[in-house]
N, CA, C and O atoms as a Tinker XYZ file with bonds, in Angstrom:
   476  protein
     1  N     19.520000    2.895000  -18.358000    73     2
     2  CA    18.196000    2.285000  -18.444000    64     1     3
     3  C     17.077000    2.815000  -17.737000    63     2     4     5
     4  O     17.033000    2.619000  -16.523000    81     3
     5  N     16.036000    3.546000  -18.377000    73     3     6
     6  CA    15.000000    3.814000  -17.752000    64     5     7
     7  C     14.113000    3.355000  -16.889000    63     6     8     9
     8  O     13.295000    2.603000  -17.417000    81     7
     9  N     13.891000    3.625000  -15.121000    73     7    10
    10  CA    13.388000    2.893000  -14.608000    64     9    11
    11  C     12.173000    3.201000  -14.817000    63    10    12    13
    12  O     12.049000    4.308000  -15.342000    81    11
    13  N     10.959000    2.498000  -14.553000    73    11    14
    14  CA     9.083000    2.224000  -14.758000    64    13    15
    15  C      8.769000    2.005000  -13.581000    63    14    16    17
    16  O      9.471000    1.125000  -13.083000    81    15
    17  N      8.017000    2.423000  -12.915000    73    15    18
    18  CA     6.907000    1.586000  -11.930000    64    17    19
    19  C      5.517000    1.582000  -12.457000    63    18    20    21
    20  O      4.793000    2.507000  -12.827000    81    19
    21  N      5.323000    0.220000  -12.390000    73    19    22
    22  CA     3.612000   -0.291000  -12.967000    64    21    23
    23  C      2.878000   -0.493000  -11.644000    63    22    24    25
    24  O      3.293000   -0.882000  -10.552000    81    23
    25  N      1.757000   -0.146000  -12.028000    73    23    26
    26  CA     1.143000   -0.192000  -10.639000    64    25    27
    27  C     -0.374000   -0.449000  -10.927000    63    26    28    29
    28  O     -1.152000    0.485000  -11.122000    81    27
    29  N     -0.797000   -1.914000  -10.945000    73    27    30
    30  CA    -2.072000   -2.410000  -11.765000    64    29    31
    31  C     -2.574000   -3.535000  -10.828000    63    30    32    33
    32  O     -1.804000   -4.354000  -10.327000    81    31
    33  N     -3.836000   -3.527000  -10.633000    73    31    34
    34  CA    -4.206000   -4.972000   -9.732000    64    33    35
    35  C     -4.797000   -5.757000  -11.031000    63    34    36    37
    36  O     -5.414000   -6.767000  -10.689000    81    35
    37  N     -4.768000   -5.584000  -12.155000    73    35    38
    38  CA    -4.997000   -6.455000  -13.167000    64    37    39
    39  C     -3.697000   -7.208000  -13.405000    63    38    40    41
    40  O     -2.647000   -6.822000  -13.919000    81    39
    41  N     -4.019000   -8.295000  -12.934000    73    39    42
    42  CA    -2.253000   -9.376000  -13.057000    64    41    43
    43  C     -1.871000   -9.575000  -14.873000    63    42    44    45
    44  O     -0.920000   -9.551000  -15.654000    81    43
    45  N     -3.154000   -9.747000  -14.835000    73    43    46
    46  CA    -3.056000  -10.442000  -16.922000    64    45    47
    47  C     -2.462000   -8.684000  -17.531000    63    46    48    49
    48  O     -1.304000   -8.509000  -17.912000    81    47
    49  N     -3.321000   -7.767000  -17.508000    73    47    50
    50  CA    -2.348000   -6.726000  -18.366000    64    49    51
    51  C     -1.521000   -6.221000  -17.593000    63    50    52    53
    52  O     -0.765000   -5.563000  -18.308000    81    51
    53  N     -1.126000   -6.114000  -16.258000    73    51    54
    54  CA     0.093000   -5.979000  -15.815000    64    53    55
    55  C      1.153000   -6.659000  -16.402000    63    54    56    57
    56  O      2.052000   -6.006000  -16.931000    81    55
    57  N      1.184000   -7.936000  -16.386000    73    55    58
    58  CA     2.334000   -9.049000  -16.889000    64    57    59
    59  C      2.799000   -8.699000  -18.387000    63    58    60    61
    60  O      3.982000   -8.703000  -18.726000    81    59
    61  N      1.709000   -8.392000  -19.258000    73    59    62
    62  CA     1.666000   -7.705000  -20.535000    64    61    63
    63  C      2.864000   -7.101000  -20.918000    63    62    64    65
    64  O      3.908000   -7.372000  -21.512000    81    63
    65  N      2.146000   -5.910000  -20.182000    73    63    66
    66  CA     2.830000   -4.678000  -20.308000    64    65    67
    67  C      4.502000   -4.192000  -19.630000    63    66    68    69
    68  O      5.258000   -3.239000  -19.819000    81    67
    69  N      4.526000   -5.311000  -18.861000    73    67    70
    70  CA     5.656000   -4.993000  -17.957000    64    69    71
    71  C      6.676000   -5.661000  -19.042000    63    70    72    73
    72  O      7.622000   -5.058000  -19.548000    81    71
    73  N      6.306000   -7.044000  -19.314000    73    71    74
    74  CA     6.878000   -7.971000  -20.425000    64    73    75
    75  C      7.200000   -6.999000  -21.626000    63    74    76    77
    76  O      8.361000   -6.882000  -22.018000    81    75
    77  N      6.344000   -6.427000  -22.102000    73    75    78
    78  CA     6.657000   -5.605000  -23.497000    64    77    79
    79  C      7.761000   -4.783000  -23.148000    63    78    80    81
    80  O      8.730000   -4.671000  -23.898000    81    79
    81  N      7.626000   -3.881000  -21.453000    73    79    82
    82  CA     8.621000   -2.820000  -21.622000    64    81    83
    83  C      9.747000   -3.236000  -21.308000    63    82    84    85
    84  O     10.697000   -2.464000  -21.433000    81    83
    85  N      9.956000   -4.574000  -20.813000    73    83    86
    86  CA    11.373000   -5.175000  -19.997000    64    85    87
    87  C     12.140000   -5.566000  -21.860000    63    86    88    89
    88  O     13.324000   -5.327000  -22.100000    81    87
    89  N     11.220000   -6.138000  -22.881000    73    87    90
    90  CA    12.101000   -6.314000  -24.464000    64    89    91
    91  C     12.347000   -4.691000  -24.834000    63    90    92    93
    92  O     13.212000   -4.487000  -25.687000    81    91
    93  N     11.797000   -3.751000  -24.379000    73    91    94
    94  CA    12.328000   -2.538000  -24.932000    64    93    95
    95  C     13.087000   -2.063000  -23.760000    63    94    96    97
    96  O     13.027000   -0.888000  -23.397000    81    95
    97  N     13.705000   -2.837000  -23.242000    73    95    98
    98  CA    15.214000   -2.552000  -22.386000    64    97    99
    99  C     14.876000   -1.589000  -21.276000    63    98   100   101
   100  O     15.795000   -0.960000  -20.751000    81    99
   101  N     13.485000   -1.404000  -20.829000    73    99   102
   102  CA    13.364000   -0.763000  -19.716000    64   101   103
   103  C     13.607000   -1.778000  -18.575000    63   102   104   105
   104  O     13.526000   -2.986000  -18.798000    81   103
   105  N     13.903000   -1.291000  -17.365000    73   103   106
   106  CA    13.646000   -1.688000  -15.819000    64   105   107
   107  C     12.475000   -1.555000  -15.355000    63   106   108   109
   108  O     11.939000   -0.448000  -15.305000    81   107
   109  N     11.972000   -2.499000  -15.002000    73   107   110
   110  CA    10.420000   -2.687000  -14.707000    64   109   111
   111  C      9.891000   -2.813000  -13.533000    63   110   112   113
   112  O      9.511000   -3.984000  -13.540000    81   111
   113  N      9.618000   -2.366000  -12.528000    73   111   114
   114  CA     9.006000   -2.741000  -10.929000    64   113   115
   115  C      7.657000   -2.678000  -10.990000    63   114   116   117
   116  O      7.059000   -1.642000  -11.282000    81   115
   117  N      7.002000   -3.959000  -10.675000    73   115   118
   118  CA     5.765000   -3.702000  -10.786000    64   117   119
   119  C      5.025000   -3.842000   -9.328000    63   118   120   121
   120  O      5.697000   -4.316000   -8.412000    81   119
   121  N      3.728000   -3.467000   -9.086000    73   119   122
   122  CA     2.992000   -3.573000   -8.162000    64   121   123
   123  C      1.570000   -3.737000   -8.179000    63   122   124   125
   124  O      0.731000   -2.881000   -8.461000    81   123
   125  N      1.341000   -5.260000   -7.754000    73   123   126
   126  CA     0.300000   -5.788000   -7.662000    64   125   127
   127  C     -0.663000   -4.840000   -6.880000    63   126   128   129
   128  O     -1.706000   -5.270000   -7.373000    81   127
   129  N     -1.013000   -4.008000   -6.147000    73   127   130
   130  CA    -2.225000   -3.162000   -5.558000    64   129   131
   131  C     -1.747000   -2.045000   -5.102000    63   130   132   133
   132  O     -0.549000   -2.027000   -4.821000    81   131
   133  N     -2.543000   -0.850000   -4.914000    73   131   134
   134  CA    -2.137000    0.326000   -4.732000    64   133   135
   135  C     -1.526000    0.527000   -3.623000    63   134   136   137
   136  O     -0.968000    1.624000   -3.663000    81   135
   137  N     -1.277000   -0.301000   -2.122000    73   135   138
   138  CA    -0.456000   -0.198000   -1.695000    64   137   139
   139  C      0.599000   -0.277000   -1.320000    63   138   140   141
   140  O      1.219000    0.307000   -0.431000    81   139
   141  N      0.956000   -1.396000   -2.348000    73   139   142
   142  CA     2.497000   -1.896000   -2.526000    64   141   143
   143  C      2.840000   -0.550000   -3.697000    63   142   144   145
   144  O      3.820000    0.181000   -3.551000    81   143
   145  N      2.011000   -0.425000   -4.657000    73   143   146
   146  CA     2.522000    0.667000   -5.469000    64   145   147
   147  C      2.921000    1.921000   -4.427000    63   146   148   149
   148  O      4.097000    2.163000   -4.157000    81   147
   149  N      2.026000    2.535000   -3.985000    73   147   150
   150  CA     2.606000    3.595000   -3.114000    64   149   151
   151  C      3.645000    3.551000   -2.214000    63   150   152   153
   152  O      4.219000    4.582000   -1.865000    81   151
   153  N      4.003000    2.245000   -1.722000    73   151   154
   154  CA     5.001000    2.130000   -1.156000    64   153   155
   155  C      6.591000    2.244000   -1.885000    63   154   156   157
   156  O      7.587000    2.836000   -1.470000    81   155
   157  N      6.391000    1.437000   -3.122000    73   155   158
   158  CA     7.646000    1.296000   -4.154000    64   157   159
   159  C      7.624000    2.891000   -4.683000    63   158   160   161
   160  O      8.755000    3.350000   -4.846000    81   159
   161  N      6.601000    3.736000   -4.955000    73   159   162
   162  CA     6.992000    4.876000   -5.538000    64   161   163
   163  C      7.519000    5.758000   -4.409000    63   162   164   165
   164  O      8.008000    6.805000   -4.833000    81   163
   165  N      7.542000    5.644000   -3.379000    73   163   166
   166  CA     7.740000    6.902000   -2.426000    64   165   167
   167  C      9.777000    6.132000   -1.952000    63   166   168   169
   168  O     10.792000    6.785000   -1.707000    81   167
   169  N      9.620000    4.891000   -1.998000    73   167   170
   170  CA    11.134000    4.278000   -2.107000    64   169   171
   171  C     11.913000    4.581000   -2.524000    63   170   172   173
   172  O     12.956000    4.939000   -1.977000    81   171
   173  N     11.565000    4.521000   -4.090000    73   171   174
   174  CA    12.253000    4.496000   -5.472000    64   173   175
   175  C     11.910000    5.852000   -6.016000    63   174   176   177
   176  O     12.239000    5.956000   -7.198000    81   175
   177  N     11.319000    6.976000   -5.480000    73   175   178
   178  CA    11.020000    8.121000   -6.295000    64   177   179
   179  C     12.176000    8.759000   -6.759000    63   178   180   181
   180  O     11.860000    9.043000   -7.914000    81   179
   181  N     13.274000    9.146000   -6.589000    73   179   182
   182  CA    14.420000    9.570000   -7.119000    64   181   183
   183  C     14.806000    8.672000   -8.459000    63   182   184   185
   184  O     15.152000    9.319000   -9.447000    81   183
   185  N     14.783000    7.727000   -8.527000    73   183   186
   186  CA    15.161000    6.698000   -9.604000    64   185   187
   187  C     14.259000    6.154000  -10.384000    63   186   188   189
   188  O     14.531000    5.226000  -11.147000    81   187
   189  N     13.012000    6.713000  -10.264000    73   187   190
   190  CA    11.884000    6.537000  -11.578000    64   189   191
   191  C     12.142000    7.613000  -12.378000    63   190   192   193
   192  O     12.593000    8.731000  -12.132000    81   191
   193  N     11.559000    6.762000  -13.972000    73   191   194
   194  CA    11.850000    7.725000  -14.757000    64   193   195
   195  C     10.253000    7.871000  -15.329000    63   194   196   197
   196  O      9.964000    8.690000  -16.201000    81   195
   197  N      9.425000    7.108000  -14.811000    73   195   198
   198  CA     7.849000    7.069000  -15.167000    64   197   199
   199  C      7.116000    6.299000  -14.029000    63   198   200   201
   200  O      7.729000    5.570000  -13.250000    81   199
   201  N      5.794000    6.496000  -13.975000    73   199   202
   202  CA     4.742000    5.789000  -13.191000    64   201   203
   203  C      3.696000    5.578000  -13.996000    63   202   204   205
   204  O      3.058000    6.526000  -14.452000    81   203
   205  N      3.425000    4.431000  -14.242000    73   203   206
   206  CA     2.061000    4.202000  -14.883000    64   205   207
   207  C      1.140000    3.309000  -13.934000    63   206   208   209
   208  O      1.355000    2.182000  -13.488000    81   207
   209  N      0.064000    4.148000  -13.766000    73   207   210
   210  CA    -0.514000    3.637000  -12.836000    64   209   211
   211  C     -2.327000    3.580000  -13.137000    63   210   212   213
   212  O     -2.983000    4.435000  -13.732000    81   211
   213  N     -2.866000    2.215000  -12.476000    73   211   214
   214  CA    -4.388000    2.198000  -12.746000    64   213   215
   215  C     -4.945000    3.206000  -12.220000    63   214   216   217
   216  O     -4.258000    3.926000  -11.494000    81   215
   217  N     -6.138000    3.472000  -12.417000    73   215   218
   218  CA    -6.811000    4.417000  -11.970000    64   217   219
   219  C     -8.120000    3.693000  -10.978000    63   218   220   221
   220  O     -8.469000    4.195000   -9.910000    81   219
   221  N     -8.622000    2.679000  -11.450000    73   219   222
   222  CA    -9.575000    2.078000  -10.731000    64   221   223
   223  C     -9.100000    0.493000   -9.825000    63   222   224   225
   224  O     -9.281000   -0.613000  -10.333000    81   223
   225  N     -8.618000    0.652000   -8.739000    73   223   226
   226  CA    -8.005000   -0.327000   -8.099000    64   225   227
   227  C     -8.999000    0.189000   -6.491000    63   226   228   229
   228  O     -9.226000    1.250000   -5.910000    81   227
   229  N     -9.284000   -0.986000   -6.331000    73   227   230
   230  CA    -9.974000   -1.325000   -4.614000    64   229   231
   231  C     -9.193000   -0.548000   -3.567000    63   230   232   233
   232  O     -7.964000   -0.617000   -3.562000    81   231
   233  N     -9.984000    0.337000   -2.502000    73   231   234
   234  CA    -9.469000    0.720000   -1.354000    64   233   235
   235  C     -8.813000    2.094000   -2.092000    63   234   236   237
   236  O     -9.429000    3.138000   -2.304000    81   235
   237  N     -7.649000    1.866000   -2.367000    73   235   238
   238  CA    -6.473000    3.387000   -2.871000    64   237   239
   239  C     -6.866000    3.236000   -4.481000    63   238   240   241
   240  O     -6.732000    2.298000   -5.266000    81   239
   241  N     -7.373000    4.481000   -4.614000    73   239   242
   242  CA    -7.810000    4.638000   -6.352000    64   241   243
   243  C     -5.828000    5.254000   -6.735000    63   242   244   245
   244  O     -4.974000    5.575000   -5.908000    81   243
   245  N     -5.709000    5.197000   -8.464000    73   243   246
   246  CA    -5.015000    5.918000   -8.898000    64   245   247
   247  C     -5.113000    7.329000   -8.648000    63   246   248   249
   248  O     -3.986000    7.763000   -8.884000    81   247
   249  N     -5.887000    8.314000   -8.283000    73   247   250
   250  CA    -5.880000    9.417000   -8.374000    64   249   251
   251  C     -5.598000    9.641000   -6.807000    63   250   252   253
   252  O     -5.299000   10.754000   -6.374000    81   251
   253  N     -5.703000    8.612000   -6.065000    73   251   254
   254  CA    -5.091000    8.911000   -4.265000    64   253   255
   255  C     -3.576000    8.958000   -4.388000    63   254   256   257
   256  O     -2.853000    9.805000   -3.863000    81   255
   257  N     -3.109000    7.735000   -5.301000    73   255   258
   258  CA    -1.682000    7.559000   -4.975000    64   257   259
   259  C     -1.278000    8.831000   -5.795000    63   258   260   261
   260  O     -0.468000    9.526000   -5.182000    81   259
   261  N     -1.574000    9.228000   -6.814000    73   259   262
   262  CA    -0.778000   10.622000   -7.573000    64   261   263
   263  C     -1.143000   11.707000   -6.758000    63   262   264   265
   264  O     -0.283000   12.576000   -6.618000    81   263
   265  N     -2.373000   11.877000   -6.108000    73   263   266
   266  CA    -2.278000   13.002000   -4.594000    64   265   267
   267  C     -1.408000   13.037000   -3.581000    63   266   268   269
   268  O     -1.020000   14.053000   -3.006000    81   267
   269  N     -1.045000   11.733000   -3.320000    73   267   270
   270  CA     0.008000   11.229000   -2.359000    64   269   271
   271  C      1.323000   11.634000   -2.428000    63   270   272   273
   272  O      1.869000   12.209000   -1.487000    81   271
   273  N      1.964000   11.338000   -3.636000    73   271   274
   274  CA     2.931000   11.439000   -4.168000    64   273   275
   275  C      3.637000   12.478000   -4.677000    63   274   276   277
   276  O      4.851000   12.512000   -4.880000    81   275
   277  N      2.209000   13.980000   -5.029000    73   275   278
   278  CA     2.521000   15.064000   -4.947000    64   277   279
   279  C      2.249000   16.407000   -3.830000    63   278   280   281
   280  O      2.341000   17.620000   -4.016000    81   279
   281  N      1.921000   15.702000   -2.751000    73   279   282
   282  CA     1.838000   15.977000   -1.369000    64   281   283
   283  C      3.283000   15.769000   -0.623000    63   282   284   285
   284  O      3.913000   16.614000    0.015000    81   283
   285  N      3.616000   14.449000   -0.875000    73   283   286
   286  CA     5.003000   13.971000   -0.309000    64   285   287
   287  C      6.274000   14.598000   -1.225000    63   286   288   289
   288  O      7.309000   14.935000   -0.650000    81   287
   289  N      6.178000   14.689000   -2.203000    73   287   290
   290  CA     7.239000   14.918000   -2.768000    64   289   291
   291  C      6.979000   16.643000   -3.382000    63   290   292   293
   292  O      7.935000   17.212000   -3.910000    81   291
   293  N      6.028000   17.147000   -3.289000    73   291   294
   294  CA     5.389000   19.158000   -3.723000    64   293   295
   295  C      5.310000   18.659000   -5.104000    63   294   296   297
   296  O      4.415000   17.965000   -5.588000    81   295
   297  N      6.919000   19.342000   -5.963000    73   295   298
   298  CA     6.774000   19.280000   -7.073000    64   297   299
   299  C      7.632000   18.132000   -7.991000    63   298   300   301
   300  O      8.854000   18.022000   -7.898000    81   299
   301  N      6.789000   17.290000   -8.899000    73   299   302
   302  CA     7.256000   16.159000   -9.645000    64   301   303
   303  C      7.793000   16.199000  -10.351000    63   302   304   305
   304  O      7.295000   16.902000  -11.230000    81   303
   305  N      9.170000   15.609000  -10.726000    73   303   306
   306  CA     9.891000   15.403000  -11.896000    64   305   307
   307  C      9.700000   14.539000  -12.993000    63   306   308   309
   308  O     10.052000   14.647000  -14.168000    81   307
   309  N      8.658000   13.070000  -11.988000    73   307   310
   310  CA     8.571000   12.061000  -12.462000    64   309   311
   311  C      6.971000   12.033000  -13.199000    63   310   312   313
   312  O      5.909000   12.087000  -12.578000    81   311
   313  N      7.128000   11.939000  -14.607000    73   311   314
   314  CA     5.696000   11.935000  -15.296000    64   313   315
   315  C      5.078000   10.543000  -14.964000    63   314   316   317
   316  O      5.646000    9.454000  -15.041000    81   315
   317  N      3.500000   10.861000  -14.488000    73   315   318
   318  CA     2.438000   10.023000  -14.155000    64   317   319
   319  C      1.703000    9.884000  -15.270000    63   318   320   321
   320  O      1.044000   10.799000  -15.765000    81   319
   321  N      1.795000    8.560000  -15.785000    73   319   322
   322  CA     0.171000    8.058000  -17.086000    64   321   323
   323  C     -0.709000    7.132000  -15.982000    63   322   324   325
   324  O     -0.440000    6.188000  -15.238000    81   323
   325  N     -1.720000    7.802000  -16.243000    73   323   326
   326  CA    -3.243000    6.663000  -15.773000    64   325   327
   327  C     -3.652000    6.063000  -16.249000    63   326   328   329
   328  O     -3.948000    6.686000  -17.268000    81   327
   329  N     -3.970000    5.171000  -16.348000    73   327   330
   330  CA    -4.628000    3.461000  -17.306000    64   329   331
   331  C     -6.043000    3.510000  -16.156000    63   330   332   333
   332  O     -6.337000    3.678000  -14.973000    81   331
   333  N     -6.581000    3.240000  -17.440000    73   331   334
   334  CA    -8.197000    2.736000  -16.771000    64   333   335
   335  C     -9.093000    2.533000  -17.768000    63   334   336   337
   336  O     -9.131000    3.170000  -18.821000    81   335
   337  N    -10.020000    1.398000  -17.349000    73   335   338
   338  CA   -11.648000    1.202000  -18.447000    64   337   339
   339  C    -12.324000    2.322000  -18.620000    63   338   340   341
   340  O    -13.168000    2.290000  -19.515000    81   339
   341  N    -12.191000    3.381000  -17.978000    73   339   342
   342  CA   -13.020000    4.294000  -17.825000    64   341   343
   343  C    -12.919000    5.177000  -19.063000    63   342   344   345
   344  O    -11.785000    5.655000  -19.092000    81   343
   345  N    -13.972000    5.761000  -20.549000    73   343   346
   346  CA   -13.622000    6.017000  -20.963000    64   345   347
   347  C    -14.254000    7.873000  -21.040000    63   346   348   349
   348  O    -14.185000    8.666000  -21.979000    81   347
   349  N    -14.776000    8.032000  -19.797000    73   347   350
   350  CA   -15.731000    9.377000  -19.548000    64   349   351
   351  C    -14.404000   10.623000  -20.147000    63   350   352   353
   352  O    -13.176000   10.667000  -20.078000    81   351
   353  N    -15.277000   11.333000  -20.612000    73   351   354
   354  CA   -13.954000   12.541000  -20.415000    64   353   355
   355  C    -14.041000   12.964000  -19.231000    63   354   356   357
   356  O    -12.936000   13.163000  -18.726000    81   355
   357  N    -15.196000   13.255000  -18.365000    73   355   358
   358  CA   -14.551000   13.881000  -17.204000    64   357   359
   359  C    -13.587000   13.224000  -16.543000    63   358   360   361
   360  O    -12.933000   13.927000  -15.772000    81   359
   361  N    -13.262000   11.938000  -16.618000    73   359   362
   362  CA   -12.298000   11.370000  -15.720000    64   361   363
   363  C    -10.979000   11.778000  -16.536000    63   362   364   365
   364  O    -10.037000   12.268000  -15.914000    81   363
   365  N    -10.911000   11.610000  -17.718000    73   363   366
   366  CA    -9.829000   12.196000  -18.644000    64   365   367
   367  C     -9.398000   13.651000  -18.188000    63   366   368   369
   368  O     -8.228000   14.003000  -18.038000    81   367
   369  N    -10.420000   14.376000  -18.007000    73   367   370
   370  CA   -10.456000   15.945000  -17.690000    64   369   371
   371  C     -9.534000   15.904000  -16.661000    63   370   372   373
   372  O     -8.439000   16.460000  -16.741000    81   371
   373  N    -10.025000   15.088000  -15.406000    73   371   374
   374  CA    -9.581000   15.279000  -13.786000    64   373   375
   375  C     -7.929000   14.702000  -13.999000    63   374   376   377
   376  O     -7.007000   15.261000  -13.405000    81   375
   377  N     -7.719000   13.642000  -14.824000    73   375   378
   378  CA    -6.425000   13.285000  -14.503000    64   377   379
   379  C     -5.741000   14.233000  -15.094000    63   378   380   381
   380  O     -4.759000   14.612000  -14.455000    81   379
   381  N     -5.942000   14.773000  -16.161000    73   379   382
   382  CA    -4.825000   15.761000  -16.950000    64   381   383
   383  C     -5.100000   17.093000  -16.321000    63   382   384   385
   384  O     -4.321000   17.992000  -16.640000    81   383
   385  N     -5.868000   17.325000  -15.657000    73   383   386
   386  CA    -5.896000   19.025000  -14.796000    64   385   387
   387  C     -4.940000   18.464000  -13.513000    63   386   388   389
   388  O     -4.157000   19.316000  -13.092000    81   387
   389  N     -4.904000   17.380000  -12.953000    73   387   390
   390  CA    -4.630000   17.112000  -11.612000    64   389   391
   391  C     -2.403000   16.881000  -12.065000    63   390   392   393
   392  O     -1.529000   16.887000  -11.198000    81   391
   393  N     -2.246000   16.775000  -13.051000    73   391   394
   394  CA    -1.173000   17.000000  -13.698000    64   393   395
   395  C     -0.472000   15.742000  -14.246000    63   394   396   397
   396  O      0.750000   15.591000  -14.229000    81   395
   397  N     -1.334000   14.876000  -14.720000    73   395   398
   398  CA    -0.888000   13.781000  -15.119000    64   397   399
   399  C     -0.116000   13.796000  -16.414000    63   398   400   401
   400  O     -0.269000   14.834000  -17.058000    81   399
   401  N      0.657000   12.914000  -16.932000    73   399   402
   402  CA     1.088000   13.480000  -18.286000    64   401   403
   403  C      0.076000   12.657000  -19.519000    63   402   404   405
   404  O     -0.203000   13.108000  -20.630000    81   403
   405  N     -0.237000   11.687000  -19.089000    73   403   406
   406  CA    -1.538000   11.083000  -20.294000    64   405   407
   407  C     -2.413000   10.473000  -19.445000    63   406   408   409
   408  O     -2.169000   10.333000  -18.247000    81   407
   409  N     -3.495000   10.070000  -20.017000    73   407   410
   410  CA    -4.478000    9.144000  -19.451000    64   409   411
   411  C     -5.029000    8.653000  -20.439000    63   410   412   413
   412  O     -5.696000    9.230000  -21.297000    81   411
   413  N     -4.689000    7.259000  -20.321000    73   411   414
   414  CA    -5.089000    6.059000  -21.464000    64   413   415
   415  C     -5.966000    5.262000  -21.181000    63   414   416   417
   416  O     -5.865000    5.084000  -19.968000    81   415
   417  N     -7.275000    4.302000  -21.815000    73   415   418
   418  CA    -7.888000    3.654000  -21.026000    64   417   419
   419  C     -7.137000    2.215000  -21.809000    63   418   420   421
   420  O     -6.183000    2.236000  -22.587000    81   419
   421  N     -7.734000    1.277000  -21.430000    73   419   422
   422  CA    -6.793000   -0.074000  -21.445000    64   421   423
   423  C     -7.659000   -0.555000  -22.984000    63   422   424   425
   424  O     -7.094000   -1.368000  -23.716000    81   423
   425  N     -8.739000   -0.114000  -23.299000    73   423   426
   426  CA    -9.033000   -0.486000  -24.611000    64   425   427
   427  C     -8.433000   -0.447000  -25.685000    63   426   428   429
   428  O     -8.596000   -1.074000  -26.732000    81   427
   429  N     -7.398000    0.677000  -25.245000    73   427   430
   430  CA    -6.225000    0.797000  -26.571000    64   429   431
   431  C     -5.794000   -0.337000  -26.648000    63   430   432   433
   432  O     -5.947000   -1.199000  -25.783000    81   431
   433  N     -4.960000   -0.523000  -28.131000    73   431   434
   434  CA    -4.344000   -1.705000  -28.443000    64   433   435
   435  C     -3.109000   -1.465000  -27.751000    63   434   436   437
   436  O     -2.462000   -0.425000  -27.879000    81   435
   437  N     -2.736000   -2.577000  -26.904000    73   435   438
   438  CA    -1.272000   -2.511000  -26.054000    64   437   439
   439  C     -0.157000   -1.703000  -26.746000    63   438   440   441
   440  O      0.465000   -0.841000  -26.126000    81   439
   441  N      0.063000   -1.965000  -27.918000    73   439   442
   442  CA     1.412000   -1.260000  -29.072000    64   441   443
   443  C      1.028000    0.300000  -28.919000    63   442   444   445
   444  O      1.835000    1.150000  -28.543000    81   443
   445  N     -0.215000    0.537000  -29.235000    73   443   446
   446  CA    -0.509000    1.819000  -28.884000    64   445   447
   447  C     -0.128000    2.405000  -27.389000    63   446   448   449
   448  O      0.758000    3.260000  -27.379000    81   447
   449  N     -0.478000    2.177000  -26.627000    73   447   450
   450  CA     0.202000    2.814000  -25.092000    64   449   451
   451  C      1.578000    2.473000  -25.384000    63   450   452   453
   452  O      2.259000    3.496000  -25.312000    81   451
   453  N      2.281000    1.431000  -25.690000    73   451   454
   454  CA     3.846000    2.174000  -25.882000    64   453   455
   455  C      4.125000    2.646000  -26.373000    63   454   456   457
   456  O      5.048000    3.361000  -25.981000    81   455
   457  N      3.646000    2.783000  -27.783000    73   455   458
   458  CA     3.770000    4.089000  -28.621000    64   457   459
   459  C      4.085000    5.177000  -27.763000    63   458   460   461
   460  O      5.183000    5.719000  -27.637000    81   459
   461  N      2.511000    5.577000  -26.908000    73   459   462
   462  CA     2.564000    6.790000  -26.633000    64   461   463
   463  C      3.840000    6.876000  -25.444000    63   462   464   465
   464  O      4.604000    7.835000  -25.333000    81   463
   465  N      3.859000    5.796000  -24.709000    73   463   466
   466  CA     4.735000    5.979000  -23.367000    64   465   467
   467  C      6.010000    6.270000  -23.810000    63   466   468   469
   468  O      6.528000    7.225000  -23.233000    81   467
   469  N      6.892000    5.545000  -24.955000    73   467   470
   470  CA     7.982000    5.707000  -25.204000    64   469   471
   471  C      8.267000    6.843000  -26.275000    63   470   472   473
   472  O      9.410000    6.879000  -26.729000    81   471
   473  N      7.254000    7.863000  -26.768000    73   471   474
   474  CA     7.751000    9.010000  -27.352000    64   473   475
   475  C      7.818000    9.949000  -26.508000    63   474   476
   476  O      8.239000   11.054000  -26.848000    81   475
């Protein structure tokens, strides 16, 4: 079973995403804020198959989590997907240049997000 960490402070979106992933037979760990997410990512890094992380969170944003994990673990084998409400091209470009697998806007239909994640 594949292990996915979902880090998102939007509890409704996080719940919908996690429940959908669970129904698709993924093992999901969820974090309600960036600090818990970073801690869980560090603790379970070797067992994770994917990290899905909201960009726009208070105090510690998704870019900071991504950078900290890359600094701590040097070369990453775990794909990282940014989720955000920001549809600006510059934000998308920054995420991809940093090494993220995907950068998805939350305005996408949930099933489109799940399709991209699972392919």
